[in-house]
N, C-alpha and C positions, 0 to 999 in steps of 0.2 A: 564565445560560449557564455551562457548565463543560467541561473537557477532562480526559481520563485519559491519563497516560503511565506506562509501565512501564519501569523501569531494567533494562537487559540484565544478566544475572547476571555478577558479577565472578569470574573463575577463582580457585581457592584459592591463597593465597600472594601474590596480587596486590592492588593498591589503586588507586583512581582519584584522580588529581590534576587538578583543573579550575582553570585560570587565571582571572583576573578577566574575560577576554574569551571564556572557553570555555563549553561547554554540556555538561550531563550526557548520557550515552548512553541516552536514553529513547526509547521507541517507542509509538505509539498502537495496540497490538494485544495480544491475549491468546493468542498462539501460541508457547508455550515448551516444546515437546515435549522430553522428556529431563530436565526440571527438576522433575518431580512431587515434591511435598512440600517443596521448598526454599522458603525465604522470599524473596520478591521485593519490592522497594521500589516501591510504587505511589503516585504523586503526582497528586492531583486539584487542578487549577487552577481557582479560582472566586472570585467576589466574595460568595458566600453566607456566611451566618453560620457554619454547620456543614455537614459532609459525612458522610453515612452510606454505608458501603461494604458491598455484599452480593455474595457469591459463591455461585452455584448455590442461591439461596434462603436461605443462611445469613448472618446479619449478622456482618461482620468487626469493626465498631466504628463509633463516631461521634466525629469529631474536629473541634475548632474550626479554622476557617481562620485561618492566620497572615496578618494583614492587611498585614504588611510585605512578604510574598512572594506573597500571594494564593494560598496553597496549603495543602493538608492532606496529610500523609504517613502511609502505612500500610505495615505489613509483612504480606504475605499469603502463606500457603503455597500454592504453585501447584497448581492442579487445572484441567484443561480444563473449559470450559463458559461460563457467562455471568457477567461481572464488571460490576456496576452501581453507579454512583456517584449518590447522590441529594443534591441541595442542600436545606438546611433553613433556614427563616427563622421564628423564634418557634415552633419545633417542627413547622412545616408543610412539606410537600414542595412545592418551587417549581420545581425543575429536575431533570433526570436525563440520564445518558448511559451507554451500555453498550459493552463490548467483548466479542465473542463468538469463541470458538475456532472456526476454520474446519476443514473437512476437508482432506485431503491434496491436493496438486496433481493435477488430473485432465484439464484441457483448456485449450487456448489459445482466446482470443476476440480477433478483430481488428475494430476499429471505425474507420471513416473519419470525419474531422471535418467532412465535408460529404456531402450526399446524392447528388450527381451531378457531372458534368463540365461542366455549363452555365456559360457565362461565361468559358470559357477560362482556368481557374486556372493559374498558373505552378507552384505547389507544392501537393501534396496530402499531408496528414498522416494516417498510420494508427497508431492506438494499440493496443497489444497487452497483454492481461492474462492472467495465469495464474489460473484459477478452479477451485474444487472441484466436486464433482458437483451441488451445489446452486446453481451459477452465482454463487458468492461469491468475490470477490478473495481470493487467498491472499497476504497482505502480506509473508510471509517467504520466498516462493519465489524461488530462484535457479536457473534452468534455462537451458540453451543453446537459442536459437531461431534457426532458419535460414529465410531468406525466398526465395521464388521470385516473380519479377515477370514478368507477361505483359501485352502491350498497348502502347499508344501513350505510353510514358514510359521514363525511365531512373532508376536509383537515385541519389538525391541524398545521402542520409545515413541511418545507423542510429545509435541511441544508447539509453542506459538511465538517464542522470542520476546515475550513480555517480561521484563525484569521484576515486576511487582505481582505477577500472577504465577507464583511458584507452587507446584503441587507434584504429586507422584507422576513420574514420566511413564509409568507402567499402566495407567488407566487407558481405557478405550475411548475416552471422550476428552475434549478440550475446547476452550473458547478461542475463537479466532482473534488475532491481534493485527490491526491495520489490514483487515480483510484476508489474513492468511493464517495457515497452520501447517504442520508437517507430521507425517507418520513414517516411522522407520521399521522395516521388517527384516528380521534375521532369516535368511533363506536356508532351507535344508539342502544338504549336498545332493546334487543331481535333481533339484526340484524341477517339476514339469510345468507347474502353473501356480500363479498367485493372483487372487482377486481381492480388491479392496472396494468396499462400499462405504461412502461417506453420506451421513444423513443429518438433517436438522429439521425440527418440527415445522419451520416456517418457509423452508426453501426446497427447490427441486433437488433431489438427491443425485449423486454421481457414482459411477463405477469405473474402475481402472483394472485392466487385466494384463498381466505379463505372462508370456509363455516361452518355453524352450522351443527353438525353431531348428535345432540340429541334433 
């Protein structure tokens, strides 16, 4: 098994200082628009002997895994497409993982964490994603989303998981974080139907409907 993380580009004239309890500013995606041709630090975490890194069919290199850190570090000139890390043992491929550049944000998708309102749930969770035209999550998308709630329930909270974007959880709008956000509805007893509409000015809106089926 292995994981690929890409370090966010450091602005010119700046440097990164990580304390003993800190973490590098790394992300598991290959969406770095505006940084074409710039060298990005790609770290592959693995227990394999060596790692081969391939970008759009071209081999970037083969590095031994530092056993003390369980990682291999590459400098990769950014180009959109497919970044593939391949784990090697005795020269044979034994594992792999890829990061693929997504398209631009195109639509919102709302998914409830349950199929219906049977059982009189107190809370219902609706997860929202920003997706491209190919229905793939856009992990860098930060867009404002506004909710409309209809039916037998009231807004309990909205959130996005961003630790530096704290505001009232009772508002009907929130910015996505890493392409996602969440709405929680408190359901009235014996509710028959809940409808959630998620809207953003630049994206296709989405609707999710939950009904009682018994």
